Every structure is written in structure tokens, then in C-alpha cells.
C-alpha positions in Angstrom: -13.6 28.9 -6.6 -12.4 25.7 -8.2 -15.5 23.2 -8.4 -15.3 19.5 -8.1 -16.0 17.7 -11.2 -15.2 14.7 -13.4 -12.6 16.0 -15.8 -12.2 13.8 -18.7 -9.1 13.7 -21.1 -9.1 11.5 -24.0 -5.8 10.6 -25.3 -4.7 7.6 -27.4 -1.1 7.4 -27.2 1.3 6.4 -29.8 3.5 3.4 -30.1 5.7 3.0 -26.9 9.0 1.3 -26.9 10.1 -0.8 -23.8 13.5 -2.2 -23.5 13.7 -5.7 -24.9 9.7 -6.0 -25.6 7.8 -5.0 -28.6 5.1 -2.9 -26.7 1.8 -2.4 -28.4 0.2 1.2 -29.0 -0.9 2.3 -25.4 -4.7 2.5 -25.5 -5.3 3.6 -22.2 -7.9 6.6 -22.7 -10.3 9.0 -21.0 -8.3 9.5 -17.9 -10.5 11.1 -15.0 -8.9 13.6 -12.5 -9.8 12.3 -8.9 -8.2 15.1 -7.5 -5.5 17.3 -8.2 -3.2 20.3 -6.8 -6.0 23.0 -7.9 -8.5 21.2 -5.3 -9.0 22.4 -1.8 -8.9 19.8 0.8 -12.2 19.3 2.8 -11.6 20.1 6.4 -13.6 21.1 9.2 -12.3 24.8 9.0 -13.0 25.1 5.1 -16.7 24.9 3.8 -16.3 24.1 0.3 -19.8 25.4 -0.4 -18.8 28.9 0.0 -15.8 31.1 -1.2 -12.6 29.4 0.4 -11.1 31.4 3.4 -7.2 31.7 4.2 -7.8 28.5 6.5 -8.2 26.6 3.2 -5.7 24.4 1.7 -5.0 22.9 -1.5 -4.2 19.5 -2.0 -0.4 19.2 -2.8 1.2 15.8 -2.5 -0.3 11.9 -2.6 0.3 8.5 -1.9 -0.8 5.5 -4.2 -4.5 5.1 -4.1 -6.7 1.8 -4.0 -10.0 1.5 -5.7 -13.0 -0.9 -5.3 -15.1 -2.5 -8.1 -17.4 0.2 -8.1 -14.7 3.2 -8.5 -14.9 4.5 -5.1 -11.3 5.7 -4.8 -9.4 6.2 -1.4 -6.3 8.2 -1.2 -3.7 9.3 1.7 -2.8 13.3 0.8 -1.0 16.1 2.2 -1.4 19.9 1.8 1.3 22.7 1.8 1.3 24.6 5.1 -1.5 27.1 5.2 -2.7 29.4 7.7 -0.3 29.3 10.8 2.1 27.0 8.5 0.4 23.7 9.7 -0.2 21.5 6.8 -2.9 19.0 6.5 -2.5 15.2 6.5 -5.4 12.8 6.0 -7.5 10.3 4.3 -10.0 11.4 1.5 -12.5 9.5 -0.9 -14.2 10.2 -3.9 -16.9 8.2 -5.6 -16.0 8.3 -9.3 -19.0 6.5 -10.7 -21.4 9.2 -9.1 -19.0 12.1 -9.9 -19.5 13.4 -6.3 -16.9 15.6 -4.6 -14.2 14.2 -2.6 -14.9 13.8 1.0 -12.5 13.3 4.2 -12.2 10.2 6.1 -9.8 11.5 8.7 -7.2 14.3 9.1 -5.3 15.7 12.0 -8.5 17.7 13.5 -10.5 14.2 13.3 -11.1 12.6 16.8 -9.8 9.0 17.1 -13.1 6.8 17.4 -13.8 5.0 20.5 -12.3 3.8 22.8 -11.1 7.4 23.3 -11.9 9.1 26.7 -9.1 11.6 26.2 -10.5 13.5 23.0 -7.4 12.6 21.2 -7.0 13.6 17.8 -5.0 11.9 15.0 -1.4 12.9 14.1 -0.9 10.9 11.2 -2.2 8.1 8.9 1.1 6.1 8.1 0.8 4.2 5.3 -1.6 4.1 2.2 -5.3 3.3 2.8 -7.0 0.2 1.3 -10.7 -0.7 0.4 -12.7 -4.0 0.2 -13.2 -4.8 -3.4 -16.9 -5.6 -3.1 -17.9 -3.0 -0.5 -17.2 0.7 0.4 -15.4 -0.1 3.6 -12.0 1.5 3.9 -9.5 0.5 6.3 -6.2 2.7 7.3 -3.9 2.7 10.0 -3.7 5.9 12.6 -1.0 7.0 14.7 -2.0 9.4 17.4 -1.2 10.1 21.2 -3.0 7.8 24.0 -6.6 7.6 23.6 -7.4 6.0 27.2 -6.8 6.7 30.6 -7.1 4.0 33.4 -6.0 3.0 36.6 -3.9 0.0 37.4 -4.8 -2.2 40.1 -2.4 -0.5 42.6 -4.4 2.8 41.8 -1.6 4.3 39.5 -3.1 6.5 36.6 -1.9 5.3 33.3 -2.4 6.0 29.6 -2.4 3.5 26.6 -3.3 3.3 22.8 -1.0 5.4 20.5 -1.8 3.7 17.1 -4.5 1.6 15.7 -6.5 0.3 12.6 -9.5 2.2 11.5 -12.4 1.3 9.2 -15.7 2.2 8.0 -17.8 -1.1 7.7 -21.1 0.5 9.4 -20.5 4.3 8.0 -18.7 6.0 10.6 -15.0 5.6 11.4 -14.7 2.8 14.1 -11.6 1.0 15.5 -11.0 -2.2 14.1 -7.5 -3.0 15.9 -5.7 -1.1 18.7 -2.8 -1.1 21.1 -5.4 -1.2 23.9 -5.1 -5.1 24.6 -3.2 -4.2 28.0 -6.7 -2.4 29.1 -8.9 -5.1 30.8 -12.1 -3.6 29.4 -10.6 -4.0 26.0 -9.2 -7.5 26.1 -10.6 -8.4 22.8 -7.6 -6.2 21.3 -4.9 -8.3 22.8 -2.6 -10.5 21.0 -4.6 -13.9 20.7 -1.5 -16.0 21.6 -0.2 -13.9 24.4 -3.2 -12.9 26.7 -2.6 -9.7 28.5 -0.3 -8.3 25.8 -0.9 -5.4 23.4 0.0 -5.2 20.0 3.2 -2.6 19.7 2.5 -1.6 16.3 0.9 -2.5 12.9 3.1 -2.7 10.0 2.2 -2.0 6.6 -1.3 -1.3 5.6 -4.2 -3.2 6.7 -6.5 -4.9 4.4 -10.2 -5.1 4.6 -12.7 -8.0 3.2 -16.2 -9.1 3.3 -17.6 -5.8 4.4 -16.2 -5.8 7.9 -13.3 -7.9 8.4 -9.8 -6.5 9.0 -6.7 -8.4 8.1 -3.6 -7.0 9.2 0.2 -7.6 10.5 1.1 -7.1 13.9 4.2 -7.0 16.2 4.3 -7.2 19.8 6.8 -7.9 22.8 7.3 -10.8 25.1 10.0 -10.8 27.7 11.6 -8.4 25.7 11.8 -10.5 22.6 10.1 -9.0 19.5 7.4 -11.0 17.9 5.3 -10.7 14.7 2.2 -12.3 13.1 -0.8 -11.9 10.8 -4.2 -11.7 12.0 -7.6 -10.7 11.4 -10.9 -9.6 13.2 -14.5 -9.9 12.4 -16.3 -6.5 13.1 -19.8 -6.3 14.2 -22.3 -3.4 14.2 -22.6 -3.3 18.2 -21.1 -1.4 21.1 -18.1 -2.6 23.1 -17.8 -1.8 26.9 -18.2 2.0 27.6 -18.2 2.8 23.9 -20.0 2.4 20.5 -17.5 0.5 18.3 -17.5 -2.6 16.3 -18.5 -5.4 18.7 -16.3 -7.4 21.1 -14.9 -10.3 18.9 -11.4 -11.1 19.4 -8.4 -10.7 17.4 -7.9 -14.3 15.6 -4.2 -15.4 14.7 -3.5 -16.6 11.1 0.3 -17.3 11.3 3.2 -16.1 13.6 6.8 -16.6 14.0 6.3 -18.2 17.5 4.9 -21.5 16.7 3.6 -21.6 13.0 5.4 -24.1 11.0 6.1 -23.4 7.2 3.9 -25.6 5.1 5.7 -28.6 3.6 8.9 -28.3 5.8 10.5 -31.5 7.0 11.8 -31.2 9.7 9.1 -28.4 10.8 10.5 -24.9 10.5 8.8 -22.1 12.2 8.1 -18.7 10.4 10.8 -16.3 11.0 8.9 -13.4 9.3 5.4 -12.8 8.0 4.1 -9.9 5.7 0.8 -7.7 5.7 -1.7 -9.6 4.1 -4.1 -9.0 1.3 -7.7 -10.2 1.4 -10.7 -10.8 -0.5 -14.0 -12.7 -0.3 -13.1 -14.0 3.3 -9.5 -15.2 2.4 -6.0 -13.9 3.0 -3.0 -14.0 1.1 0.6 -13.3 2.7 4.2 -13.7 2.2 6.2 -15.4 5.1 9.9 -16.9 5.4 12.2 -18.5 7.6 14.6 -15.4 7.5 13.2 -12.1 6.0 16.7 -10.9 4.8 18.2 -14.0 3.4 15.0 -16.5 2.9 15.8 -20.3 2.1 12.1 -21.4 2.9 8.9 -19.7 2.7 6.5 -18.6 0.0 3.3 -17.0 -0.4 0.1 -18.6 1.3 -3.6 -18.6 1.3 -5.5 -18.7 4.7 -9.4 -19.0 5.0 -10.8 -16.5 7.5 -13.5 -18.8 8.9 -12.9 -18.2 12.5 -10.5 -20.9 13.1 -7.2 -20.2 14.9 -4.2 -20.8 12.7 -6.3 -21.8 9.8 -4.8 -24.5 7.1 -2.4 -22.5 4.8 -2.2 -23.5 1.2 0.9 -22.9 -0.4 0.8 -20.8 -3.8 4.2 -20.0 -4.7 7.6 -21.1 -2.7 11.1 -20.4 -2.4 12.6 -23.2 -4.3 9.8 -23.4 -7.0 10.5 -23.4 -10.7 10.5 -20.0 -12.3 7.9 -20.1 -15.3 9.6 -19.9 -18.4 12.9 -20.4 -17.3 15.4 -23.6 -17.4 14.7 -26.1 -14.9 17.6 -25.0 -12.6 16.0 -21.7 -12.3 14.1 -21.4 -8.9 12.8 -18.6 -7.0 15.3 -17.4 -4.1 13.2 -14.2 -3.3 9.7 -13.4 -3.4 8.1 -10.2 -2.7 6.0 -9.1 0.6 3.8 -6.7 -1.1 1.0 -9.3 -2.9 -2.2 -8.3 -5.0 -5.1 -10.4 -4.6 -8.7 -10.4 -6.2 -9.9 -13.7 -4.8 -8.7 -15.7 -7.9 -5.3 -14.1 -8.8 -2.2 -13.4 -6.9 0.3 -11.0 -8.3 3.6 -10.9 -7.0 7.5 -10.1 -7.6 10.0 -13.0 -7.6 13.8 -13.2 -8.0 16.2 -16.0 -9.1 19.7 -16.8 -10.1 23.1 -15.8 -8.3 24.0 -12.9 -10.7 23.8 -9.4 -8.7 24.1 -5.9 -9.4 25.3 -3.5 -7.3 23.5 0.1 -6.5 24.4 2.7 -3.9 21.5 4.7 -3.0 21.6 8.4 -2.0 19.7 10.0 0.8 16.5 11.8 -0.1 16.9 15.7 -0.6 13.5 16.6 0.5 10.7 15.2 2.6 11.0 14.9 6.4 14.1 17.1 7.4 14.7 14.9 10.6 14.6 11.7 8.5 16.7 13.1 5.7 19.5 14.5 8.1 19.5 11.2 9.8 20.0 9.2 6.5 22.7 11.5 5.6 24.5 11.1 9.2 24.3 7.3 8.9 25.1 6.9 5.2 27.2 9.7 4.0 28.8 7.9 1.4 25.3 6.3 0.2 24.0 2.9 1.0 25.1 -0.2 -1.1 22.8 -3.0 -1.7 22.7 -5.8 -4.2 20.0 -6.4 -6.4 19.0 -9.5 -8.4 19.8 -9.2 -12.2 17.0 -11.8 -12.9 13.7 -10.9 -11.4 10.2 -10.4 -12.6 6.4 -10.0 -12.0 4.4 -12.9 -11.9 0.6 -14.0 -11.6 -0.7 -17.2 -9.7 -4.1 -18.6 -10.7 -5.7 -20.0 -7.7 -8.1 -21.9 -9.8 -6.0 -23.6 -12.1 -2.9 -23.8 -9.6 -0.7 -22.2 -12.2 1.8 -19.5 -12.2 2.3 -16.9 -15.0 5.2 -14.5 -15.9 4.0 -11.1 -16.6 7.3 -9.3 -17.2 11.0 -10.1 -16.6 14.4 -8.4 -16.3 16.7 -8.1 -18.2 14.5 -9.0 -21.2 11.5 -6.6 -20.6 12.8 -4.1 -18.1 16.0 -3.7 -16.1 14.4 -3.5 -12.5 11.4 -4.1 -10.5 12.8 -3.1 -7.0 12.2 0.6 -5.8 13.9 1.9 -2.5 13.2 4.5 0.1 14.4 5.5 3.5 11.2 5.7 5.7 10.6 4.8 9.2 10.9 6.3 12.8 13.7 8.7 13.2 15.5 8.1 16.8 15.1 10.9 19.5 12.1 12.6 17.5 8.8 10.5 17.7 8.5 11.1 13.9 8.4 9.4 10.8 6.2 7.1 8.7 6.1 4.4 11.1 5.9 6.3 14.3 6.4 4.4 17.8 7.1 1.2 15.2 9.8 0.4 13.1 12.8 2.4 12.9 14.2 4.8 9.8 16.2 2.4 7.4 16.2 2.0 3.8 13.5 -0.2 2.7 12.6 -2.1 -1.0 9.5 -2.5 -2.3 7.7 -3.8 -5.6 4.4 -2.6 -7.0 1.7 -4.8 -8.9 -1.7 -4.8 -9.2 -4.0 -7.6 -10.7 -7.5 -7.8 -11.7 -9.2 -10.9 -13.3 -12.4 -8.8 -14.1 -10.9 -6.1 -16.5 -12.6 -8.4 -19.2 -15.8 -8.6 -16.9 -15.5 -12.3 -16.2 -13.6 -13.9 -13.5 -14.6 -17.5 -14.3 -12.2 -17.4 -17.3 -8.3 -17.7 -17.0 -7.8 -14.1 -18.4 -6.1 -11.7 -16.1 -4.6 -7.9 -16.7 -1.6 -7.2 -14.1 -0.2 -3.5 -13.9 3.3 -3.0 -12.4 5.8 -0.4 -12.1 9.1 -0.9 -13.7 12.3 0.9 -14.7 14.7 0.8 -17.7 18.2 1.9 -17.1 21.9 1.1 -17.3 23.8 1.0 -14.0 27.2 2.6 -14.0 29.3 2.8 -10.6 26.3 2.1 -8.7 24.1 4.6 -10.3 21.3 4.4 -12.6 22.0 6.5 -15.8 18.9 8.3 -17.3 16.5 5.8 -15.5 12.9 6.0 -17.1 10.1 4.9 -14.8 6.6 3.7 -15.8 3.5 1.9 -14.8 2.7 -0.8 -17.7 0.0 -3.3 -18.1 -0.1 -6.7 -19.6 -3.0 -9.2 -20.5 -2.3 -13.0 -19.5 -1.8 -15.6 -19.5 0.7 -15.7 -22.2 3.0 -12.9 -23.4 1.0 -10.4 -25.1 2.5 -6.9 -26.0 3.1 -4.6 -22.9 1.2 -1.3 -22.9 2.5 2.0 -21.4 0.2 3.1 -18.9 2.4 6.1 -18.1 6.0 6.8 -18.3 8.5 9.3 -17.2 8.9 12.2 -19.7 5.6 11.5 -21.1 3.2 14.7 -21.7 1.7 15.5 -18.2 -1.8 16.9 -20.3 -2.3 12.9 -21.1 -3.3 12.7 -17.6 -4.6 15.9 -16.7 -5.1 19.1 -18.8 -4.2 21.4 -16.2 -0.5 20.1 -15.9 1.1 23.0 -17.7 2.8 26.0 -16.7 0.5 28.5 -16.2 2.2 31.8 -17.6 3.6 30.3 -20.6 1.3 27.1 -21.3 4.2 24.9 -21.5 3.3 21.2 -21.0 4.8 19.6 -18.0 6.4 16.3 -18.4 5.6 13.3 -16.1 8.2 12.8 -13.4 6.8 10.3 -10.8 4.1 7.8 -10.7 3.1 5.1 -8.3 0.5 2.2 -8.2 -0.3 -0.1 -4.9 -2.1 -3.4 -4.7 -5.6 -2.5 -4.5 -5.1 0.1 -7.2 -6.7 -2.1 -10.0 -10.2 -3.8 -9.5 -12.5 -4.6 -12.0 -11.4 -2.6 -15.1 -10.7 0.5 -13.0 -7.0 1.5 -12.6 -5.9 4.2 -10.3 -2.6 5.9 -10.0 -0.6 8.8 -8.6 1.5 11.0 -10.6 3.8 14.0 -10.5 4.5 16.6 -13.1 7.2 19.1 -13.3 10.1 21.2 -14.2 12.2 23.2 -11.9 10.0 26.2 -12.7 6.8 24.7 -11.7 4.9 21.5 -10.5 1.5 19.4 -10.7 0.5 16.3 -9.3 -2.8 14.3 -8.7 -4.6 11.1 -8.6 -5.8 9.5 -11.6 -8.5 6.9 -12.9 -9.1 4.9 -16.3 -11.0 2.1 -17.5 -8.7 -0.4 -19.2 -10.6 -1.6 -22.5 -12.0 -5.3 -22.4 
């Protein structure tokens, strides 16, 4: 059997070249394997202390990981089909500072925590998990069958609760938010501005802060009209009616698209959309706009989590604001929804100008078969999108009130926008957002920021890690695209460091990334980073290596040199 152990490979890379940028030698070293395809998954039926049985499965694929300042890594991962063909989906964690084995947080055999009078187990964690920057508390979404059976006033038996937010502030997994707001005994789960109305779904990935406060986006319906907002809930180590859980504190509204005014608008304009927040030290940061698809107003906002309903919002960056380092007529006309926040610095994507390029997106060839078939049915000739030529990664400093450019296109890279076809497939009940948002093409940007990479949050120095692409576009297709994760110190335009890049030798990350029969080194083919993937000086990524003959993948951690 393969033992869990800290596997370290020191590799100082040679000089790297980035389009339009004089990149410095990549000094990222001492990559540690958090988990890879050679490791068995901890499950209820596989005891890793003994010889593996046919019921044991190995890790096979991974979403982007998250990490706290003490190197506790949390991941969403899957196996290949094992005994009986059923694969394992779950959330796992590993303490890299202690070098202890990977542990299971939840999988398909795990009972949903109370309230649950039906012994319901999880089906799927539909998004990447997150972790508090300063504690071991993890937060994740979970989908499942109904968890609560109860009787209506007319005596009709009914069931509710098919999705929720689950977290570990007091050790064991508990329910932080749930679709049970319609149940009288659990009214503290209801939409605060719409008493008696439950949330329909919690899009995106919930954030966690201060050890026991979950911050999240929630969608709900009133009179057949869809609504959305950003919320938080303070959990306490106390029971709720009939079940042990996180207390009965109600959900608190931060902002919504019903009556929250976009700061600085005159005449007042109500938010049309809000994005899942990030949170640190009892403050939340989120993006909100008048129109999600074509914003003319809105921006990125800071909200104190002090118990106040609709707390005062501080504008950090707004649509129409001057782009750092660009001529005065160049202002942001789009801002990304995925923001990274470490209590002082906020990293985000932004675009400006009217020059666009056309991409034709092809449906995925692997993954969920129903979703792939649905995509090909809807877009047999591909899906055409327009992408800004001028875009970039930026960091805002809350303390100084300044915004700094990290990297731009086309001077540094060609693109920072990535596309995937995801969501619930009509008629199947399956997808990354089961019982939530329907399957469609979605775009995302990937950046993580840390002001503590140098050990000091009081100075203005930050480090930002981001994903970017170098590629020429011909007839709507990217020609020989090179994706990578890169690192830059700010403020100022220091040299860009290559963290990992497509085509790089996989053994730089993982000594086991070889073809077993020949010893040939597998090249890096894919990589990922998310907003909570860079805390302190710890940077975690997921990466895949492979050829047509063989493949390998894993989660990897490194410490960024000060």
C-alpha cells in the first residue's frame, strides 16, 4: 500500500518567457504533494490502516483547492468507478504543516448533518470548498435528496431541504444555511427580507470567516419572480429545535436585487445582480451590478459583518473608474465576480475599451455525458462569444485606497477569461448546480492575493497569483494556447514569475508524473487556482499531467519565497 507522506521535490526552474513581459527566473521550489492519483481515498468502507480492499478507490480528478494561513488544505475530488462502478465524490482536507494523512469531510456515504430526520446522505458537493484564513473552519455547498419530513397545516405530509451550506466551526460538520426556511421550526433559515420564503439555491462557493460566520449568495422566488442577494449567518455551538447544530441566529441580509441601492447612484439604482462574496476578519467583499450581462453601474464593495441588516457598503472599485496605468479615457466597463480577499488586499479581473475579439467555444468532449450531449444539441456549430482585447488582473489596497495593475492584455498575456459549460441539464436533475441554475456557458477568472507572503500585512507589499493564456486567435479558435499560473509582487511592475505552465515537465511538481513503463516524463496539461488558494506564503494549485498513453494529477503546495 502507498503511505501518505510529505513528498517534496526541490526544483529551481530556468528563465521563463511570457508574451510581452521579461519574466524572471521562476524560483518556486519545494513543491509538496498534498494528494495525487496514487493515493487511496479515505472512505467509510476503505480502512487505509490495512491492506486496501476492492472497495477502495484512488483519487482521480480534482477541483481547485483552498488553504488557510496554517497550511490546512481543503479540496473537492473524485475517484474512478470502483467496485460496482460507483465513483466517489467528496470534500477532503490535509494538514500540510503537520504532515498528517488526508481526511474525509464528506462524501456520498456521509449523512447530511441535522436537521435531517430522513437519514439522507449527500449526492454531490457542487462547488469548490473554502476555508477561513485564520482558522480550520471549512465551508462547502452540498446537494442531496430532501432531509426533512413534516406536515402542513392541512395535515398533508411533505418534504423539504435539497441543498445547503455545510461547515465545521466546532469540529463536526453542521448546517450553516439550508433550503428549510419554509419549515416553521427552522424559520431562521428563511430569506430575511421575505419571511416564510426559503432559499432556492446557493450559487457559487460560500465563504467562511471569524471561525463561525458563513457568507454566501442566495437565490429565491417571490410570486414567480426570481430574486438574489448576498447574506451571512453567525453560527454558535448550540442546538437548534429538535437537533444539534449551529444555533438559531437568523440569516442576515447584506445586499439584494430587491431594494438595495448601488452606492453612489443618483437617481438611486437598485442592484440587478450580486456575486458570491469572499470574507476575512468579519468583513465581506462582493461584486454587484445593475445588469449582470451588460453592466453600466456597479462595482466591488466592502461590507462589515457586524449584525446590521443591509450594512453600509464601501465602494472599492466601480464601473467607470479609471484603469490604473492607462490613459484617462480608459475606464473599467466590466469587473469579474470572483474576488480574492485577505482582509487588506482585494484581487479582481477588469476590462476596458471597445476592442473585442471573437471566440467560438466548442462543447466539452469529456465529463458529464448528459451535459455534453445537451451542449452539442444546443450549439452544434459552437458558441460565439466576444471577449475584451484589453483586460487584466488588479489588486486594490483597502488601507491606502489605491488600485494597482498586476498583469494586462495584450502586453503581458492574451487572455485571462476561461469558459466552461456547466449547470443543471434539463430533465436529468444532474449537473454542477443541481436544482439550481441551468446548464449554460459561463466565464470565470482566477486570481488569489496574499499580503502576508512577506510575513507583514502592515506594509503595502502584496503577491498575486493568477491564471492566464498566451495564444493567437484565428477564426475564433485559440492556436496552440499556453495556459499557466503566474505570480507577481506589487505594488509596481516587478518581473512575472512562472509558477506552472502548460508543457512544463510534470516532475517539477510531482516525481511520480512519469510513464510507468518507460520512465518518460509527463508534461503539464492543465492547472487551476482559486481565490482562497494563496494564504500567507502558502500557494496551492491543482494540476494534470499527461499524454495520450498516460495521465497523472494531483494537488500541490509550495511556499512562496519572501
